[in-house]
C-alpha positions as CSV (number, residue, x, y, z in Angstrom):
1,M,-125.0,-26.1,83.2
2,V,-127.4,-29.0,82.5
3,I,-129.5,-28.1,85.5
4,N,-130.1,-24.6,84.1
5,N,-131.4,-26.1,80.9
6,F,-133.9,-28.3,82.8
7,A,-134.9,-25.4,85.0
8,F,-135.6,-23.3,81.9
9,I,-137.8,-26.2,80.5
10,G,-139.5,-26.5,83.9
11,V,-140.3,-22.7,83.9
12,L,-141.7,-22.9,80.4
13,L,-143.8,-26.0,81.4
14,L,-145.2,-24.2,84.4
15,G,-145.9,-21.1,82.3
16,A,-147.8,-23.2,79.7
17,I,-149.8,-24.9,82.4
18,G,-150.6,-21.5,84.0
19,F,-151.8,-20.1,80.6
20,A,-154.0,-23.1,80.2
21,L,-155.5,-23.0,83.7
22,A,-155.9,-19.2,84.1
23,P,-158.9,-18.8,81.8
24,L,-160.6,-21.7,83.6
25,L,-160.0,-20.1,86.9
26,V,-161.3,-16.7,85.8
27,V,-164.5,-18.3,84.4
28,F,-165.0,-20.2,87.6
29,L,-164.6,-17.0,89.7
30,V,-166.8,-14.7,87.6
31,A,-169.4,-17.0,86.0
32,P,-173.0,-16.5,87.3
33,R,-174.3,-19.5,89.2
34,K,-178.1,-19.0,89.0
35,K,-179.7,-22.0,87.3
36,S,-183.1,-21.7,85.6
37,R,-185.1,-23.9,83.2
38,S,-184.3,-21.7,80.2
39,K,-180.6,-21.9,80.9
40,L,-180.7,-25.7,81.1
41,D,-182.9,-26.1,78.0
42,T,-181.4,-27.2,74.7
43,Y,-180.9,-24.1,72.4
44,E,-181.3,-24.7,68.7
45,C,-181.3,-21.4,66.8
46,G,-183.9,-19.8,69.1
47,V,-186.4,-22.5,68.4
48,L,-187.6,-24.9,71.0
49,T,-186.8,-28.5,70.1
50,F,-189.4,-31.1,69.8
51,G,-189.1,-34.8,69.3
52,E,-185.8,-36.7,69.4
53,T,-182.8,-34.4,69.5
54,W,-180.2,-37.0,68.8
55,V,-180.0,-37.6,65.1
56,R,-177.8,-40.3,63.6
57,F,-175.6,-39.2,60.7
58,R,-174.2,-41.5,58.1
59,I,-170.6,-42.4,58.6
60,Q,-169.8,-41.2,55.1
61,Y,-170.0,-37.5,56.3
62,Y,-167.3,-38.2,58.9
63,I,-165.1,-40.0,56.5
64,F,-165.4,-37.2,54.0
65,A,-164.5,-34.7,56.7
66,L,-161.5,-36.8,57.7
67,M,-160.4,-37.1,54.1
68,F,-160.6,-33.3,53.7
69,V,-158.5,-32.7,56.9
70,L,-156.0,-35.3,55.8
71,F,-155.4,-33.8,52.4
72,D,-155.6,-30.3,53.7
73,I,-152.9,-30.9,56.3
74,E,-150.7,-32.8,53.8
75,T,-150.8,-29.9,51.3
76,V,-150.0,-27.4,54.1
77,F,-146.8,-29.3,54.7
78,L,-145.7,-28.8,51.1
79,Y,-144.6,-25.2,51.4
80,P,-142.4,-25.4,54.5
81,W,-140.9,-28.6,53.0
82,A,-140.1,-26.9,49.8
83,V,-138.5,-24.0,51.6
84,G,-136.4,-26.4,53.8
85,Y,-135.2,-28.5,50.9
86,A,-134.6,-25.6,48.4
87,G,-130.9,-26.2,48.0
88,F,-130.9,-30.0,47.5
89,G,-131.7,-30.0,43.8
90,V,-132.9,-33.2,42.1
91,F,-133.0,-35.3,45.3
92,A,-135.6,-32.9,46.7
93,L,-137.6,-32.9,43.5
94,V,-137.7,-36.7,43.4
95,E,-138.7,-36.8,47.1
96,M,-141.5,-34.3,46.5
97,I,-142.7,-36.4,43.5
98,V,-142.8,-39.5,45.6
99,F,-144.7,-37.6,48.4
100,L,-147.3,-36.3,45.9
101,A,-147.6,-39.8,44.3
102,I,-148.4,-41.3,47.7
103,L,-151.0,-38.6,48.2
104,F,-152.5,-39.3,44.7
105,V,-152.6,-43.0,45.3
106,G,-154.5,-42.3,48.6
107,L,-156.9,-40.0,46.8
108,L,-157.4,-42.6,44.0
109,Y,-158.1,-45.3,46.5
110,A,-160.7,-43.2,48.3
111,W,-162.3,-42.3,45.0
112,L,-162.5,-45.9,43.8
113,K,-164.0,-47.0,47.1
114,G,-166.7,-44.4,46.7
115,V,-165.8,-42.4,49.8
116,L,-165.9,-39.1,47.9
117,K,-169.5,-39.5,46.7
118,W,-171.6,-37.1,48.7
119,A,-175.0,-38.7,48.4
């Protein structure tokens, strides 16, 4: 009985690997292989680039994006959590208040550190 369960997991794993590798195999088989200067050139909105193409961005943009992703993901978790703990009453309410308080403390910390200032 246990071997059947492992076999099922193995078949699912092989299927997942197959689905991941199939598009790569198809692209490898049907992609054109002619190389030319225009295909190897950097494309930037139809305009030829001039000067240095690598531009350094301030770290603040990356931190701002990470903060957005962090709080976006955290708020997405609130709805399934609320549905899952719907019958637990006051315990679930207190737990949600603690979760939101931790999020608020993180947001307040980032705000006081100046991470959310755009310029």
